[in-house]
C-alpha positions in Angstrom: -88.7 237.2 214.1 -91.5 235.0 213.8 -92.4 234.0 217.5 -95.5 232.0 216.8 -96.1 228.9 218.8 -93.8 226.2 217.8 -92.7 222.7 219.7 -89.9 220.5 218.7 -88.0 217.2 219.8 -84.7 216.2 219.9 -82.9 213.1 221.4 -82.6 215.1 224.9 -85.1 217.9 224.7 -88.7 219.2 223.9 -89.0 222.8 223.6 -91.5 225.5 222.3 -92.9 229.0 222.5 -96.0 228.9 224.1 -98.9 231.8 223.3 -100.3 232.5 227.2 -104.0 233.3 227.8 -104.9 236.4 225.7 -104.6 238.7 229.1 -102.0 238.3 231.5 -102.9 240.8 234.3 -99.7 241.8 236.4 -99.5 242.0 240.0 -98.1 245.7 239.7 -100.9 246.9 237.3 -101.1 246.5 233.7 -101.1 243.5 231.8 -99.6 241.8 228.7 -101.7 241.1 225.5 -101.1 237.5 224.2 -97.8 237.4 226.2 -95.1 234.5 225.0 -93.2 232.4 227.3 -90.3 230.2 225.8 -89.6 226.9 227.6 -87.4 223.8 227.2 -88.1 220.2 228.9 -85.0 218.3 229.2 -83.4 214.8 230.7 -85.0 211.6 231.1 -88.1 211.2 230.0 -89.9 209.4 232.7 -88.2 211.0 235.6 -89.6 213.4 238.0 -89.7 217.0 236.5 -87.5 219.8 238.4 -87.8 223.6 237.1 -84.6 225.2 237.1 -84.4 228.7 237.5 -81.5 231.2 237.9 -80.9 234.9 237.8 -82.0 237.6 235.3 -79.9 236.5 232.8 -80.8 232.7 233.1 -82.8 231.2 229.9 -84.5 227.9 229.1 -81.6 226.1 228.1 -80.3 225.1 231.7 -78.2 222.7 230.1 -77.3 221.2 226.6 -75.9 217.9 225.8 -74.7 219.2 222.2 -73.2 222.4 223.1 -72.7 222.4 227.0 -71.4 225.5 227.4 -74.6 227.1 226.1 -76.3 225.9 229.2 -76.2 228.4 231.7 -75.9 226.0 234.9 -74.0 223.8 232.4 -71.3 223.2 235.5 -73.9 222.1 237.8 -76.7 220.5 235.8 -76.7 217.4 233.3 -75.9 213.8 233.2 -74.0 212.3 236.2 -73.7 216.2 237.3 -74.8 217.7 240.6 -78.5 218.1 239.4 -78.2 214.6 237.9 -80.6 214.6 234.5 -80.7 211.0 234.3 -82.4 211.1 237.3 -84.7 214.1 236.7 -86.4 216.2 233.8 -85.1 219.8 233.9 -87.9 222.5 232.8 -86.5 226.0 232.1 -87.9 229.2 230.8 -87.0 232.5 229.2 -88.2 234.9 232.0 -91.1 237.4 231.0 -89.2 240.4 230.6 -85.9 238.8 229.6 -83.9 238.4 226.4 -84.8 235.0 225.2 -88.1 234.3 223.5 -90.6 235.2 225.6 -92.6 238.7 225.6 -90.0 241.6 226.4 -89.6 245.2 226.4 -88.1 246.6 223.0 -86.1 249.8 222.5 -88.5 252.8 223.2 -91.3 250.8 224.2 -93.7 250.8 226.9 -93.6 247.7 228.8 -95.4 247.3 232.6 -93.2 246.4 235.6 -93.1 242.7 236.3 -93.0 240.7 239.7 -92.1 237.5 240.7 -95.5 236.5 241.3 -95.9 237.1 237.6 -93.0 234.8 236.3 -94.8 232.2 238.7 -98.4 233.0 237.1 -96.4 232.5 233.3 -94.7 229.0 234.8 -98.1 227.7 236.3 -99.8 228.2 232.8 -96.9 226.4 231.4 -97.3 223.6 233.4 -101.3 223.6 232.5 -100.1 223.1 228.9 -97.5 220.7 229.3 -99.9 218.6 231.5 -97.6 218.5 234.6 -99.9 218.3 237.7 -97.2 218.6 240.3 -93.6 219.3 240.1 -91.3 217.2 242.3 -89.3 220.6 242.8 -88.2 223.8 241.9 -84.7 225.0 242.3 -84.2 228.5 242.5 -80.8 230.8 242.3 -80.7 234.3 242.6 -83.8 235.7 241.0 -85.0 232.2 240.1 -85.5 231.7 244.1 -87.2 234.7 244.5 -89.7 233.1 241.6 -89.7 229.9 243.3 -91.2 231.1 246.5 -93.9 233.5 245.1 -94.9 230.2 242.9 -95.1 228.3 246.4 -97.1 230.9 248.0 -99.5 231.2 245.0 -99.5 227.6 243.9 -98.8 225.4 247.1 -100.3 222.3 245.6 -98.1 222.4 242.0 -94.5 221.6 243.5 -93.7 219.1 246.4 -90.3 221.0 247.5 -88.2 224.1 247.1 -84.7 224.6 247.0 -83.7 228.1 247.3 -80.5 229.5 246.6 -79.1 233.1 247.4 -82.7 234.7 247.7 -84.9 236.0 250.3 -88.5 236.9 250.5 -87.3 240.5 249.7 -84.5 242.4 248.3 -81.9 243.8 251.0 -81.8 247.8 250.5 -77.8 247.8 250.0 -78.6 245.4 246.9 -81.2 247.8 245.6 -78.8 250.6 246.3 -76.2 249.0 244.0 -79.0 248.1 241.3 -80.6 251.4 241.1 -77.3 252.9 240.2 -76.7 250.3 237.6 -80.2 251.1 236.1 -79.6 254.8 236.2 -76.3 254.1 234.4 -78.3 252.3 231.3 -80.9 254.9 231.3 -78.5 257.9 231.2 -76.9 256.0 227.9 -79.9 255.4 226.8 -81.0 259.0 226.6 -77.7 259.9 225.1 -78.2 257.1 222.2 -75.6 254.6 223.7 -77.7 252.2 225.6 -75.6 249.2 225.0 -72.4 250.9 226.5 -74.7 251.7 229.6 -75.5 248.1 230.1 -71.7 247.3 229.6 -70.8 249.9 232.4 -74.1 248.4 234.4 -72.7 245.1 234.1 -69.1 245.8 235.1 -70.5 247.2 238.5 -72.8 244.3 239.0 -69.8 242.0 238.8 -68.1 243.8 241.4 -70.8 242.6 243.6 -71.4 239.3 242.5 -68.0 237.8 243.8 -66.1 238.0 247.2 -63.7 240.7 248.2 -61.0 237.5 248.9 -61.6 236.4 245.4 -60.8 239.7 244.0 -57.9 239.9 246.2 -56.3 236.5 245.1 -57.2 237.2 241.3 -56.3 240.8 240.8 -53.4 241.6 243.1 -51.2 242.3 240.3 -49.6 245.6 239.4 -51.6 248.2 237.3 -50.0 248.3 233.7 -49.9 251.6 231.2 -51.9 251.9 228.5 -52.8 255.2 226.0 -51.3 257.6 228.8 -53.1 256.0 232.1 -53.1 253.2 234.4 -55.2 250.4 233.8 -55.7 247.8 236.6 -56.2 244.2 236.1 -59.8 243.8 238.0 -60.8 246.7 235.4 -59.9 244.7 232.5 -62.0 241.8 234.1 -64.8 243.8 234.9 -64.8 245.6 231.3 -64.5 242.4 229.6 -67.2 240.6 231.4 -69.3 243.8 230.4 -68.5 243.8 227.1 -69.5 240.0 226.9 -73.0 240.7 228.7 -74.0 243.6 226.6 -73.4 241.6 223.3 -75.9 238.8 224.2 -78.7 241.1 226.3 -80.8 243.8 225.8 -80.4 246.8 228.1 -84.7 247.0 228.0 -84.5 243.5 229.7 -81.9 244.5 232.3 -83.9 247.4 233.3 -87.2 245.3 233.6 -86.0 242.2 235.2 -83.5 244.2 237.7 -86.3 246.5 238.9 -88.3 243.5 239.2 -85.7 242.0 241.8 -86.1 244.9 243.6 -90.2 245.0 243.7 -89.8 241.3 245.1 -91.8 241.0 248.2 -93.6 237.6 249.5 -95.5 236.8 252.5 -93.1 233.8 253.8 -95.6 232.7 256.5 -97.8 231.4 253.8 -95.4 229.2 251.8 -96.0 226.0 253.1 -94.0 223.9 250.8 -91.1 222.0 252.5 -88.0 224.5 251.4 -84.3 223.7 251.6 -82.6 227.2 252.0 -78.7 227.5 251.0 -77.2 230.8 251.9 -73.5 231.9 251.2 -71.7 233.5 253.9 -69.8 236.0 251.1 -72.6 236.8 249.7 -73.0 240.6 248.9 -76.2 240.9 247.5 -78.2 238.6 249.7 -76.6 238.6 253.3 -76.9 235.7 255.3 -78.7 237.2 257.9 -81.6 237.7 255.4 -81.3 234.0 254.8 -81.8 232.8 258.4 -84.5 235.4 258.6 -86.2 233.9 256.3 -85.7 230.6 257.6 -87.5 231.8 260.6 -90.7 232.7 258.7 -91.2 229.9 256.7 -93.1 227.2 258.3 -91.0 224.2 256.9 -87.5 225.0 256.1 -84.0 223.9 256.4 -81.2 226.1 256.1 -77.5 225.1 254.7 -74.6 228.1 255.1 -71.8 227.6 252.8 -68.5 229.3 252.4 -67.4 230.1 248.9 -65.2 232.8 247.5 -67.5 233.2 244.6 -69.9 234.9 246.8 -73.3 235.5 245.0 -72.4 233.7 241.8 -71.6 230.2 244.3 -74.7 228.8 242.6 -72.8 228.8 239.3 -69.5 227.1 240.6 -70.1 225.3 243.6 -71.2 221.9 242.0 -69.6 219.7 244.8 -71.1 221.6 247.5 -74.6 221.8 245.9 -74.7 218.0 245.5 -76.2 216.9 248.6 -78.8 219.8 248.6 -80.2 218.4 245.3 -80.5 214.9 246.8 -84.1 215.5 247.8 -85.3 216.1 244.2 -84.7 212.4 243.7 -86.8 211.3 246.6 -83.9 209.8 248.4 -81.0 211.5 250.9 -77.3 211.2 249.6 -74.6 211.8 251.5 
């Protein structure tokens, strides 16, 4: 595939693949030579610019008017949505190391460990390329919230506001425990020549951590059925269907890279002076509400909103109505 820089314009979006400077030095050592960064800018042309960053599966297509479900945040972002693209212009990126068009590991290749600081550095260089001096806000959820915090620590003059959803200043050890097992599954499967199947299993396990026990009890309480001489449970069908879908769209090597990046994340919250709205979900198994409360105390200028949602860590993808007032600061006004 030819990934030479390109820029194209449609009725709603400008996008491209940017060649970053010849060598990008990385936080944990090593460097990337002539790295690429995929990006997409969409929304009203004269509106304030907001960067939207999601989990490690997110990509530059935050929303899409022509193919709405192609946007990873399509239930929350778009015209007249909770984050209203008639009032802001949204910039999305393909993470370094991910499954988009940015530089990433390939099968059996050597690729360095990435930090949330490295994603922030690449984003800053993209802003320079696009001649964006200052962002109205970065809205980051999950891994994207980690990158938002890293960006504000390193580049405080480049962003007015942070909205950080389900992300803390470092990963919780229990969440690292779950992800470590997921990565071991993928690596073991890779050693057997079956990496995509390993990714399917790892994603199935991950899905059990994204949602809440209450949601699973409500959705999957039916009796098991018999198939091929064994019992199959309703929740099992769900988990492995999601695992198959994920493995069909994402590279095992990218999963390993960015899952590790989550667990390497550590910022100095006391150095982040950018006004920050934190959103915690009480049912979140991966980012406990206690960690978000502790982060709020460390940040010099922060407000904490606590939500309750059966969707747990995935609430940022589903709770559009609850998030709508949180985004009002992106427009420069407060809305009830």
